[in-house]
N, CA, C, O and the ligand as a Tripos MOL2 file, in Angstrom:
@<TRIPOS>MOLECULE
protein
  233   231    59     0     0
PROTEIN
NO_CHARGES

@<TRIPOS>ATOM
      1 N        -102.8540  -27.9040  -86.9860 N.3       1 MET1
      2 CA       -102.6590  -29.1930  -87.7200 C.3       1 MET1
      3 C        -103.0700  -29.0110  -89.1990 C.2       1 MET1
      4 O        -104.1240  -28.4510  -89.4990 O.2       1 MET1
      5 N        -102.2210  -29.4930  -90.0970 N.am      2 THR2
      6 CA       -102.5530  -29.4080  -91.4840 C.3       2 THR2
      7 C        -102.4680  -30.7670  -92.0270 C.2       2 THR2
      8 O        -101.6200  -31.5480  -91.5940 O.2       2 THR2
      9 N        -103.3060  -31.1030  -92.9620 N.am      3 LYS3
     10 CA       -103.2740  -32.3330  -93.6520 C.3       3 LYS3
     11 C        -102.5160  -32.2720  -94.9690 C.2       3 LYS3
     12 O        -102.7110  -31.3780  -95.7920 O.2       3 LYS3
     13 N        -101.6250  -33.2800  -95.1360 N.am      4 HIS4
     14 CA       -100.7850  -33.3000  -96.3350 C.3       4 HIS4
     15 C        -101.0260  -34.5590  -97.1120 C.2       4 HIS4
     16 O        -101.4370  -35.5910  -96.5810 O.2       4 HIS4
     17 N        -100.7630  -34.4420  -98.3480 N.am      5 ILE5
     18 CA       -100.7340  -35.7160  -99.1260 C.3       5 ILE5
     19 C         -99.6510  -35.6210 -100.2310 C.2       5 ILE5
     20 O         -99.4540  -34.5550 -100.8140 O.2       5 ILE5
     21 N         -99.0040  -36.6620 -100.4920 N.am      6 ALA6
     22 CA        -98.0950  -36.8220 -101.6130 C.3       6 ALA6
     23 C         -98.7550  -37.7860 -102.6350 C.2       6 ALA6
     24 O         -99.0060  -38.9540 -102.3380 O.2       6 ALA6
     25 N         -99.0120  -37.2790 -103.7890 N.am      7 CYS7
     26 CA        -99.6420  -38.0910 -104.7670 C.3       7 CYS7
     27 C         -98.7980  -39.3730 -105.0370 C.2       7 CYS7
     28 O         -99.3350  -40.4450 -105.3160 O.2       7 CYS7
     29 N         -97.4750  -39.2110 -104.9410 N.am      8 GLY8
     30 CA        -96.5350  -40.2980 -105.1530 C.3       8 GLY8
     31 C         -96.7660  -41.4760 -104.2980 C.2       8 GLY8
     32 O         -96.3530  -42.5800 -104.6530 O.2       8 GLY8
     33 N         -97.4440  -41.2910 -103.1180 N.am      9 ASP9
     34 CA        -97.8420  -42.3920 -102.2980 C.3       9 ASP9
     35 C         -98.9580  -43.2510 -102.9150 C.2       9 ASP9
     36 O         -99.1310  -44.4310 -102.6100 O.2       9 ASP9
     37 N         -99.6880  -42.5860 -103.7900 N.am     10 VAL10
     38 CA       -100.8090  -43.3550 -104.3860 C.3      10 VAL10
     39 C        -100.5040  -43.7760 -105.8410 C.2      10 VAL10
     40 O        -100.7580  -44.9030 -106.2660 O.2      10 VAL10
     41 N         -99.9190  -42.7540 -106.6020 N.am     11 VAL11
     42 CA        -99.5530  -43.0270 -107.9770 C.3      11 VAL11
     43 C         -98.0250  -42.9470 -108.0660 C.2      11 VAL11
     44 O         -97.4210  -41.8890 -107.8890 O.2      11 VAL11
     45 N         -97.4610  -44.0460 -108.3310 N.am     12 GLU12
     46 CA        -95.9640  -44.1400 -108.3470 C.3      12 GLU12
     47 C         -95.3450  -43.1150 -109.2710 C.2      12 GLU12
     48 O         -95.7960  -42.9660 -110.4060 O.2      12 GLU12
     49 N         -94.3000  -42.3840 -108.8090 N.am     13 GLY13
     50 CA        -93.5820  -41.4450 -109.6560 C.3      13 GLY13
     51 C         -94.1530  -40.1080 -109.7320 C.2      13 GLY13
     52 O         -93.5170  -39.2350 -110.3210 O.2      13 GLY13
     53 N         -95.3320  -39.8380 -109.1770 N.am     14 CYS14
     54 CA        -95.9850  -38.5200 -109.2620 C.3      14 CYS14
     55 C         -95.4170  -37.5720 -108.1260 C.2      14 CYS14
     56 O         -95.3760  -37.9270 -106.9480 O.2      14 CYS14
     57 N         -94.9920  -36.3630 -108.5670 N.am     15 ALA15
     58 CA        -94.3930  -35.4130 -107.5950 C.3      15 ALA15
     59 C         -95.3040  -34.5000 -107.0020 C.2      15 ALA15
     60 O         -94.8810  -33.6550 -106.2130 O.2      15 ALA15
     61 N         -96.6720  -34.5880 -107.3360 N.am     16 PHE16
     62 CA        -97.6460  -33.6540 -106.7700 C.3      16 PHE16
     63 C         -97.8060  -33.7210 -105.2550 C.2      16 PHE16
     64 O         -97.9590  -34.8180 -104.7190 O.2      16 PHE16
     65 N         -97.7760  -32.5880 -104.5360 N.am     17 MET17
     66 CA        -98.0710  -32.5650 -103.1440 C.3      17 MET17
     67 C         -99.1270  -31.5920 -102.8840 C.2      17 MET17
     68 O         -99.1960  -30.5800 -103.5810 O.2      17 MET17
     69 N         -99.9720  -31.8170 -101.9200 N.am     18 ALA18
     70 CA       -100.9630  -30.7250 -101.5640 C.3      18 ALA18
     71 C        -101.1030  -30.7810 -100.0110 C.2      18 ALA18
     72 O        -100.7460  -31.7450  -99.3330 O.2      18 ALA18
     73 N        -101.6470  -29.6730  -99.5430 N.am     19 SER19
     74 CA       -101.9830  -29.6020  -98.1260 C.3      19 SER19
     75 C        -103.1220  -28.6740  -97.9890 C.2      19 SER19
     76 O        -103.3080  -27.7400  -98.7690 O.2      19 SER19
     77 N        -103.9080  -28.9610  -96.9430 N.am     20 ALA20
     78 CA       -105.0690  -28.1610  -96.6310 C.3      20 ALA20
     79 C        -105.4300  -28.4010  -95.1540 C.2      20 ALA20
     80 O        -104.9070  -29.3200  -94.5240 O.2      20 ALA20
     81 N        -106.3520  -27.5460  -94.5970 N.am     21 SER21
     82 CA       -106.6550  -27.6220  -93.2290 C.3      21 SER21
     83 C        -107.7140  -28.6470  -92.9080 C.2      21 SER21
     84 O        -107.8640  -29.0780  -91.7640 O.2      21 SER21
     85 N        -108.4920  -29.0550  -93.9970 N.am     22 THR22
     86 CA       -109.5320  -30.0350  -93.7980 C.3      22 THR22
     87 C        -109.3430  -31.1440  -94.8230 C.2      22 THR22
     88 O        -108.7880  -30.9040  -95.8950 O.2      22 THR22
     89 N        -109.8090  -32.3900  -94.5000 N.am     23 GLU23
     90 CA       -109.6770  -33.4880  -95.4250 C.3      23 GLU23
     91 C        -110.5390  -33.2630  -96.6600 C.2      23 GLU23
     92 O        -110.2110  -33.6910  -97.7660 O.2      23 GLU23
     93 N        -111.6530  -32.5740  -96.4310 N.am     24 GLU24
     94 CA       -112.5560  -32.2160  -97.5980 C.3      24 GLU24
     95 C        -111.7930  -31.3520  -98.6290 C.2      24 GLU24
     96 O        -111.7770  -31.6600  -99.8210 O.2      24 GLU24
     97 N        -111.1830  -30.2990  -98.1570 N.am     25 ALA25
     98 CA       -110.4390  -29.3690  -99.0200 C.3      25 ALA25
     99 C        -109.2810  -30.1030  -99.6770 C.2      25 ALA25
    100 O        -109.0060  -29.9070 -100.8600 O.2      25 ALA25
    101 N        -108.6290  -30.9150  -98.9400 N.am     26 LEU26
    102 CA       -107.5230  -31.6900  -99.5380 C.3      26 LEU26
    103 C        -107.9710  -32.6720 -100.6080 C.2      26 LEU26
    104 O        -107.3440  -32.7350 -101.6660 O.2      26 LEU26
    105 N        -109.0250  -33.4380 -100.3800 N.am     27 LEU27
    106 CA       -109.5940  -34.3270 -101.3500 C.3      27 LEU27
    107 C        -110.0160  -33.5390 -102.6450 C.2      27 LEU27
    108 O        -109.8840  -34.0390 -103.7620 O.2      27 LEU27
    109 N        -110.4970  -32.3650 -102.4530 N.am     28 LYS28
    110 CA       -110.9200  -31.5240 -103.5770 C.3      28 LYS28
    111 C        -109.6700  -31.2620 -104.5580 C.2      28 LYS28
    112 O        -109.7380  -31.4170 -105.7770 O.2      28 LYS28
    113 N        -108.5750  -30.8630 -103.8960 N.am     29 GLN29
    114 CA       -107.2910  -30.5530 -104.5810 C.3      29 GLN29
    115 C        -106.8270  -31.7790 -105.2440 C.2      29 GLN29
    116 O        -106.3780  -31.7370 -106.3890 O.2      29 GLN29
    117 N        -106.9170  -32.8890 -104.5600 N.am     30 VAL30
    118 CA       -106.3490  -34.2370 -105.0960 C.3      30 VAL30
    119 C        -107.2170  -34.6270 -106.2950 C.2      30 VAL30
    120 O        -106.6720  -35.0340 -107.3210 O.2      30 VAL30
    121 N        -108.5560  -34.5180 -106.2020 N.am     31 SER31
    122 CA       -109.4020  -34.9390 -107.3100 C.3      31 SER31
    123 C        -109.1900  -34.0710 -108.5200 C.2      31 SER31
    124 O        -109.1660  -34.6020 -109.6310 O.2      31 SER31
    125 N        -109.0320  -32.7640 -108.3820 N.am     32 GLN32
    126 CA       -108.6270  -31.8560 -109.5090 C.3      32 GLN32
    127 C        -107.3480  -32.2860 -110.1700 C.2      32 GLN32
    128 O        -107.2420  -32.3920 -111.3920 O.2      32 GLN32
    129 N        -106.3120  -32.5480 -109.2540 N.am     33 HIS33
    130 CA       -105.0470  -32.9700 -109.7800 C.3      33 HIS33
    131 C        -105.1300  -34.2920 -110.5160 C.2      33 HIS33
    132 O        -104.5260  -34.4450 -111.5780 O.2      33 HIS33
    133 N        -105.8600  -35.2410 -109.9780 N.am     34 ALA34
    134 CA       -106.0580  -36.5380 -110.5040 C.3      34 ALA34
    135 C        -106.7160  -36.5000 -111.9140 C.2      34 ALA34
    136 O        -106.3280  -37.2180 -112.8360 O.2      34 ALA34
    137 N        -107.7080  -35.6350 -112.0120 N.am     35 ALA35
    138 CA       -108.3150  -35.3760 -113.2900 C.3      35 ALA35
    139 C        -107.3550  -34.8240 -114.3880 C.2      35 ALA35
    140 O        -107.3110  -35.3160 -115.5150 O.2      35 ALA35
    141 N        -106.6060  -33.7940 -113.9940 N.am     36 GLN36
    142 CA       -105.7480  -33.1380 -114.9080 C.3      36 GLN36
    143 C        -104.5020  -33.9400 -115.2300 C.2      36 GLN36
    144 O        -104.0870  -34.0180 -116.3860 O.2      36 GLN36
    145 N        -103.9350  -34.5070 -114.2550 N.am     37 ALA37
    146 CA       -102.5150  -35.1690 -114.4140 C.3      37 ALA37
    147 C        -102.7460  -36.6590 -114.7730 C.2      37 ALA37
    148 O        -101.9470  -37.2300 -115.5150 O.2      37 ALA37
    149 N        -103.7970  -37.2840 -114.2740 N.am     38 HIS38
    150 CA       -103.9110  -38.7590 -114.4240 C.3      38 HIS38
    151 C        -105.0800  -39.1590 -115.2440 C.2      38 HIS38
    152 O        -105.2850  -40.3440 -115.5100 O.2      38 HIS38
    153 N        -105.8520  -38.1990 -115.6500 N.am     39 GLY39
    154 CA       -107.1470  -38.5600 -116.4760 C.3      39 GLY39
    155 C        -108.1550  -39.3510 -115.6700 C.2      39 GLY39
    156 O        -108.8920  -40.1730 -116.2160 O.2      39 GLY39
    157 N        -108.1900  -39.0960 -114.3330 N.am     40 VAL40
    158 CA       -109.1470  -39.7710 -113.4820 C.3      40 VAL40
    159 C        -110.4540  -38.9710 -113.5480 C.2      40 VAL40
    160 O        -110.5310  -37.8560 -113.0320 O.2      40 VAL40
    161 N        -111.4410  -39.5280 -114.1630 N.am     41 LYS41
    162 CA       -112.7460  -38.7710 -114.2960 C.3      41 LYS41
    163 C        -113.5680  -38.9280 -113.1330 C.2      41 LYS41
    164 O        -114.3470  -38.0320 -112.8110 O.2      41 LYS41
    165 N        -113.4580  -40.0450 -112.4410 N.am     42 GLU42
    166 CA       -114.2650  -40.3570 -111.3040 C.3      42 GLU42
    167 C        -113.4260  -40.9400 -110.1430 C.2      42 GLU42
    168 O        -112.6430  -41.8690 -110.3420 O.2      42 GLU42
    169 N        -113.5950  -40.4070 -108.9930 N.am     43 VAL43
    170 CA       -112.8870  -40.8780 -107.8250 C.3      43 VAL43
    171 C        -113.6670  -42.0780 -107.2910 C.2      43 VAL43
    172 O        -114.7130  -41.8760 -106.6740 O.2      43 VAL43
    173 N        -113.2420  -43.2410 -107.4830 N.am     44 THR44
    174 CA       -113.9970  -44.4680 -107.0130 C.3      44 THR44
    175 C        -113.7400  -44.5900 -105.5340 C.2      44 THR44
    176 O        -112.7720  -44.0650 -104.9840 O.2      44 THR44
    177 N        -114.6570  -45.3110 -104.9150 N.am     45 PRO45
    178 CA       -114.4320  -45.6070 -103.3780 C.3      45 PRO45
    179 C        -113.0950  -46.1990 -103.1360 C.2      45 PRO45
    180 O        -112.4780  -45.8930 -102.1160 O.2      45 PRO45
    181 N        -112.5970  -47.0450 -104.0280 N.am     46 GLU46
    182 CA       -111.3210  -47.7010 -103.8950 C.3      46 GLU46
    183 C        -110.1800  -46.6670 -103.8730 C.2      46 GLU46
    184 O        -109.2780  -46.6950 -103.0360 O.2      46 GLU46
    185 N        -110.2890  -45.7320 -104.8770 N.am     47 LEU47
    186 CA       -109.2430  -44.7180 -104.9390 C.3      47 LEU47
    187 C        -109.2730  -43.7750 -103.8180 C.2      47 LEU47
    188 O        -108.2180  -43.3740 -103.3250 O.2      47 LEU47
    189 N        -110.5440  -43.3560 -103.3390 N.am     48 ALA48
    190 CA       -110.7130  -42.5410 -102.2110 C.3      48 ALA48
    191 C        -110.1100  -43.0820 -100.9800 C.2      48 ALA48
    192 O        -109.5420  -42.3520 -100.1680 O.2      48 ALA48
    193 N        -110.2280  -44.3450 -100.8380 N.am     49 ALA49
    194 CA       -109.6700  -45.1210  -99.6170 C.3      49 ALA49
    195 C        -108.1670  -45.0770  -99.7090 C.2      49 ALA49
    196 O        -107.5090  -44.9350  -98.6780 O.2      49 ALA49
    197 N        -107.6010  -45.1890 -100.8570 N.am     50 LYS50
    198 CA       -106.1180  -45.1460 -100.9900 C.3      50 LYS50
    199 C        -105.6100  -43.8120 -100.6790 C.2      50 LYS50
    200 O        -104.5830  -43.6450 -100.0210 O.2      50 LYS50
    201 N        -106.3680  -42.8040 -101.1760 N.am     51 VAL51
    202 CA       -106.0140  -41.4160 -100.9490 C.3      51 VAL51
    203 C        -106.0660  -41.1000  -99.4390 C.2      51 VAL51
    204 O        -105.1220  -40.5410  -98.8800 O.2      51 VAL51
    205 N        -107.1390  -41.4540  -98.8230 N.am     52 LYS52
    206 CA       -107.3410  -41.2410  -97.3670 C.3      52 LYS52
    207 C        -106.3040  -41.8660  -96.4790 C.2      52 LYS52
    208 O        -105.9280  -41.3450  -95.4290 O.2      52 LYS52
    209 N        -105.8350  -43.0690  -96.9740 N.am     53 ALA53
    210 CA       -104.8310  -43.7940  -96.2330 C.3      53 ALA53
    211 C        -103.4470  -43.0410  -96.3890 C.2      53 ALA53
    212 O        -102.5700  -43.1930  -95.5390 O.2      53 ALA53
    213 N        -103.2790  -42.2740  -97.4280 N.am     54 ALA54
    214 CA       -102.0790  -41.5820  -97.6800 C.3      54 ALA54
    215 C        -101.9730  -40.2480  -97.0780 C.2      54 ALA54
    216 O        -100.9110  -39.6290  -97.1310 O.2      54 ALA54
    217 N        -103.0950  -39.7390  -96.4670 N.am     55 ILE55
    218 CA       -103.1290  -38.4570  -95.8740 C.3      55 ILE55
    219 C        -102.3100  -38.4470  -94.5270 C.2      55 ILE55
    220 O        -102.4340  -39.3230  -93.6710 O.2      55 ILE55
    221 N        -101.5310  -37.4550  -94.4350 N.am     56 GLN56
    222 CA       -100.7240  -37.3110  -93.1320 C.3      56 GLN56
    223 C        -101.1380  -35.9900  -92.4580 C.2      56 GLN56
    224 O        -101.2890  -34.9620  -93.1190 O.2      56 GLN56
    225 N        -101.3100  -36.0390  -91.1860 N.am     57 THR57
    226 CA       -101.6440  -34.8610  -90.4590 C.3      57 THR57
    227 C        -100.4580  -34.4570  -89.5560 C.2      57 THR57
    228 O         -99.9750  -35.2430  -88.7410 O.2      57 THR57
    229 N        -100.0290  -33.2490  -89.7290 N.am     58 ARG58
    230 CA        -98.9550  -32.7310  -88.8440 C.3      58 ARG58
    231 C         -99.1360  -31.2540  -88.5850 C.2      58 ARG58
    232 O         -98.3370  -30.6500  -87.8690 O.2      58 ARG58
    233 ZN       -100.3970  -37.3340 -109.2550 Zn       59 ZN59
@<TRIPOS>BOND
     1     1     2 1
     2     2     3 1
     3     3     4 2
     4     3     5 am
     5     5     6 1
     6     6     7 1
     7     7     8 2
     8     7     9 am
     9     9    10 1
    10    10    11 1
    11    11    12 2
    12    11    13 am
    13    13    14 1
    14    14    15 1
    15    15    16 2
    16    15    17 am
    17    17    18 1
    18    18    19 1
    19    19    20 2
    20    19    21 am
    21    21    22 1
    22    22    23 1
    23    23    24 2
    24    23    25 am
    25    25    26 1
    26    26    27 1
    27    27    28 2
    28    27    29 am
    29    29    30 1
    30    30    31 1
    31    31    32 2
    32    31    33 am
    33    33    34 1
    34    34    35 1
    35    35    36 2
    36    35    37 am
    37    37    38 1
    38    38    39 1
    39    39    40 2
    40    39    41 am
    41    41    42 1
    42    42    43 1
    43    43    44 2
    44    43    45 am
    45    45    46 1
    46    46    47 1
    47    47    48 2
    48    47    49 am
    49    49    50 1
    50    50    51 1
    51    51    52 2
    52    51    53 am
    53    53    54 1
    54    54    55 1
    55    55    56 2
    56    55    57 am
    57    57    58 1
    58    58    59 1
    59    59    60 2
    60    59    61 am
    61    61    62 1
    62    62    63 1
    63    63    64 2
    64    63    65 am
    65    65    66 1
    66    66    67 1
    67    67    68 2
    68    67    69 am
    69    69    70 1
    70    70    71 1
    71    71    72 2
    72    71    73 am
    73    73    74 1
    74    74    75 1
    75    75    76 2
    76    75    77 am
    77    77    78 1
    78    78    79 1
    79    79    80 2
    80    79    81 am
    81    81    82 1
    82    82    83 1
    83    83    84 2
    84    83    85 am
    85    85    86 1
    86    86    87 1
    87    87    88 2
    88    87    89 am
    89    89    90 1
    90    90    91 1
    91    91    92 2
    92    91    93 am
    93    93    94 1
    94    94    95 1
    95    95    96 2
    96    95    97 am
    97    97    98 1
    98    98    99 1
    99    99   100 2
   100    99   101 am
   101   101   102 1
   102   102   103 1
   103   103   104 2
   104   103   105 am
   105   105   106 1
   106   106   107 1
   107   107   108 2
   108   107   109 am
   109   109   110 1
   110   110   111 1
   111   111   112 2
   112   111   113 am
   113   113   114 1
   114   114   115 1
   115   115   116 2
   116   115   117 am
   117   117   118 1
   118   118   119 1
   119   119   120 2
   120   119   121 am
   121   121   122 1
   122   122   123 1
   123   123   124 2
   124   123   125 am
   125   125   126 1
   126   126   127 1
   127   127   128 2
   128   127   129 am
   129   129   130 1
   130   130   131 1
   131   131   132 2
   132   131   133 am
   133   133   134 1
   134   134   135 1
   135   135   136 2
   136   135   137 am
   137   137   138 1
   138   138   139 1
   139   139   140 2
   140   139   141 am
   141   141   142 1
   142   142   143 1
   143   143   144 2
   144   143   145 am
   145   145   146 1
   146   146   147 1
   147   147   148 2
   148   147   149 am
   149   149   150 1
   150   150   151 1
   151   151   152 2
   152   151   153 am
   153   153   154 1
   154   154   155 1
   155   155   156 2
   156   155   157 am
   157   157   158 1
   158   158   159 1
   159   159   160 2
   160   159   161 am
   161   161   162 1
   162   162   163 1
   163   163   164 2
   164   163   165 am
   165   165   166 1
   166   166   167 1
   167   167   168 2
   168   167   169 am
   169   169   170 1
   170   170   171 1
   171   171   172 2
   172   171   173 am
   173   173   174 1
   174   174   175 1
   175   175   176 2
   176   175   177 am
   177   177   178 1
   178   178   179 1
   179   179   180 2
   180   179   181 am
   181   181   182 1
   182   182   183 1
   183   183   184 2
   184   183   185 am
   185   185   186 1
   186   186   187 1
   187   187   188 2
   188   187   189 am
   189   189   190 1
   190   190   191 1
   191   191   192 2
   192   191   193 am
   193   193   194 1
   194   194   195 1
   195   195   196 2
   196   195   197 am
   197   197   198 1
   198   198   199 1
   199   199   200 2
   200   199   201 am
   201   201   202 1
   202   202   203 1
   203   203   204 2
   204   203   205 am
   205   205   206 1
   206   206   207 1
   207   207   208 2
   208   207   209 am
   209   209   210 1
   210   210   211 1
   211   211   212 2
   212   211   213 am
   213   213   214 1
   214   214   215 1
   215   215   216 2
   216   215   217 am
   217   217   218 1
   218   218   219 1
   219   219   220 2
   220   219   221 am
   221   221   222 1
   222   222   223 1
   223   223   224 2
   224   223   225 am
   225   225   226 1
   226   226   227 1
   227   227   228 2
   228   227   229 am
   229   229   230 1
   230   230   231 1
   231   231   232 2
@<TRIPOS>SUBSTRUCTURE
     1 MET1         2 RESIDUE 1 A MET
     2 THR2         6 RESIDUE 1 A THR
     3 LYS3        10 RESIDUE 1 A LYS
     4 HIS4        14 RESIDUE 1 A HIS
     5 ILE5        18 RESIDUE 1 A ILE
     6 ALA6        22 RESIDUE 1 A ALA
     7 CYS7        26 RESIDUE 1 A CYS
     8 GLY8        30 RESIDUE 1 A GLY
     9 ASP9        34 RESIDUE 1 A ASP
    10 VAL10       38 RESIDUE 1 A VAL
    11 VAL11       42 RESIDUE 1 A VAL
    12 GLU12       46 RESIDUE 1 A GLU
    13 GLY13       50 RESIDUE 1 A GLY
    14 CYS14       54 RESIDUE 1 A CYS
    15 ALA15       58 RESIDUE 1 A ALA
    16 PHE16       62 RESIDUE 1 A PHE
    17 MET17       66 RESIDUE 1 A MET
    18 ALA18       70 RESIDUE 1 A ALA
    19 SER19       74 RESIDUE 1 A SER
    20 ALA20       78 RESIDUE 1 A ALA
    21 SER21       82 RESIDUE 1 A SER
    22 THR22       86 RESIDUE 1 A THR
    23 GLU23       90 RESIDUE 1 A GLU
    24 GLU24       94 RESIDUE 1 A GLU
    25 ALA25       98 RESIDUE 1 A ALA
    26 LEU26      102 RESIDUE 1 A LEU
    27 LEU27      106 RESIDUE 1 A LEU
    28 LYS28      110 RESIDUE 1 A LYS
    29 GLN29      114 RESIDUE 1 A GLN
    30 VAL30      118 RESIDUE 1 A VAL
    31 SER31      122 RESIDUE 1 A SER
    32 GLN32      126 RESIDUE 1 A GLN
    33 HIS33      130 RESIDUE 1 A HIS
    34 ALA34      134 RESIDUE 1 A ALA
    35 ALA35      138 RESIDUE 1 A ALA
    36 GLN36      142 RESIDUE 1 A GLN
    37 ALA37      146 RESIDUE 1 A ALA
    38 HIS38      150 RESIDUE 1 A HIS
    39 GLY39      154 RESIDUE 1 A GLY
    40 VAL40      158 RESIDUE 1 A VAL
    41 LYS41      162 RESIDUE 1 A LYS
    42 GLU42      166 RESIDUE 1 A GLU
    43 VAL43      170 RESIDUE 1 A VAL
    44 THR44      174 RESIDUE 1 A THR
    45 PRO45      178 RESIDUE 1 A PRO
    46 GLU46      182 RESIDUE 1 A GLU
    47 LEU47      186 RESIDUE 1 A LEU
    48 ALA48      190 RESIDUE 1 A ALA
    49 ALA49      194 RESIDUE 1 A ALA
    50 LYS50      198 RESIDUE 1 A LYS
    51 VAL51      202 RESIDUE 1 A VAL
    52 LYS52      206 RESIDUE 1 A LYS
    53 ALA53      210 RESIDUE 1 A ALA
    54 ALA54      214 RESIDUE 1 A ALA
    55 ILE55      218 RESIDUE 1 A ILE
    56 GLN56      222 RESIDUE 1 A GLN
    57 THR57      226 RESIDUE 1 A THR
    58 ARG58      230 RESIDUE 1 A ARG
    59 ZN59       233 GROUP 0 **** ****
């Protein structure tokens, strides 16, 4: 099973996709992407909840 996320599910219009074997690794990729692409300096609990809700496992 792999965990996937489409940033477009959180940030409208973004085409970034990531996958990882653990949620922790996935969140790391997403936070790096968010910092570079969206200028997100800090992942707030609110944002983390949105991201976690968008994670798909398949
Ligand atoms: Zn994005």
